[in-house]
N, C-alpha and C positions, 0 to 999 in steps of 0.2 A: 466596568467592563461587562459586556454581555457574554453570558455563557452560551455557547452554540447549542442550538436545539438538535434533536435527533436527525432531522432532515440534513443539516449541514454536516454532521458527523458521518452520516451515510454517504453523502456526496464526496467528502474528502476520502473516505475509505475506497469508494469506487475509482476515484482518480488515481490513488496510490496503486491500486490493483492493476490499473492500465499502464503503469509505469510513469505517471506524471508526478511532478512535485507540486505542492500547494502552499499557498500563503493565505492565512486567515487573519483578517482584521477584526478583533473582538469589539472594537468601538463601533464599527459600521456594519458588522456582520457580512462584509464583502469577502468573497473567496476568489483568489487569483490562482489559476492552475497553468503550469507550463509543461510541455513535453520534456522528458528527461533529456538533457543536453547530449548525453551519450547516444541516445536513440536518434537524435537529430543530426548526428555527426555526418551522416551520408549526404544530408542536404547542404552542408557547409555552414561554418560558423557565421559568416556574414549574412547569409539568408535567414538563419535562425534569429540572429539579433534584430534584423530588420522586421521580420514577421511579427515578433513579439515586443517590439520597442515600446509600445504604450504600456504593456504589462511591466516591463523592466523599469520604466519611469515611475509607475505607481509603487512598485516594490521599493525602489530607492527612496521615494519621498515619504513613504509610510513605515519605513523599516522598524522604527521603535515600537510600533503598534502591532506588528505582524508576528504570528506564530508560523514557523516554517515546518512543513511536513515533508520529509525526504522519502524518496522511493525506498521500499524495503530492501535491505541488503540480503545477500545470499544466506547469511546465518539466520536472520529473522524468518525468511521464507522456509528454510529447512526446518526450523523449530516448529513452525505452524504445521508442516507436513507430518512431523513426528508426533505432535500433539493429536492430530487427527487420527493417525494410525493407532495411537494408544487408547482412543475412545471408541474405535470400531468394535462392534459386538461380534461380528462374524470372525471366528478364530482363524479360519483358513485365509480369508481376505487380509486379515491383520498380518498373518505370517508372510503373505505375498508382498504386502506393502513394506514390511520390515526388510525383506530380501532386496526389494527394489531400491530402498534407501541406502542399503549397505554395499551396493554394487557401484561400479563405475557409471557415471552419468545419472546420479540419483534423481535429478529433476525430470529428466526425460523419461526415465523408467516409471517414476511415480505418475506422471501425466498419462503415459500409455495405459497403465493399470486403471487409473481413475476413469479415463475416457471410455474404456470398454467394460465398465462395471455398473451395477445397479446403485452404487454409492456416489455417482457423479454429482447429483443435485445436493446430496448431503454434504459433500466436500465443499462445493461452492458456498453454501450457507455457512458452514463452519469457518471457512477462510475469511469470509466477509465479516463475521462476528469478531474474529481474532484481530483483524485489521482495525475494526472499530475500537476495540479495546486499546490498541496501540495509539490511536488518535486521541482517545480520552486521556490516556496516561501522559501523552505529550502536552496536552492542554493543561492538565493538573500540574505538571512539572513547571511549565512556563508561568502559571499563575502563582505558584509557590515561590518563585524566584523574584517576583515583582515586589 
């Protein structure tokens, strides 16, 4: 089995951050990414299946060699936001983030605060690193079970 290099890990993390699910074949180093079916619901299931039929065939035929990476759930995304908040050095901004996460609609509140702050770039870098860690853990778990 080939261990994916940093470029593949980075690409998987980017795809997951965009809401896509990914399948990685460690034997061939091939990556197959599909838009999250929930996001494609408005296009219709038949359209979705037709548009990505070649990818679905590859996934089915290579199933035993693939590692599946699912879109982050709300819990994982929330944890990343909390972890970011906890490492922010500006006490006032950290307090604001804490309040945003504890109010109704925490994701929207967090995004609004980040988008209008000097920490925006820091947030995106942090989030990407955290998603990469999740990708690496998923690969390690899959390889440990083989």
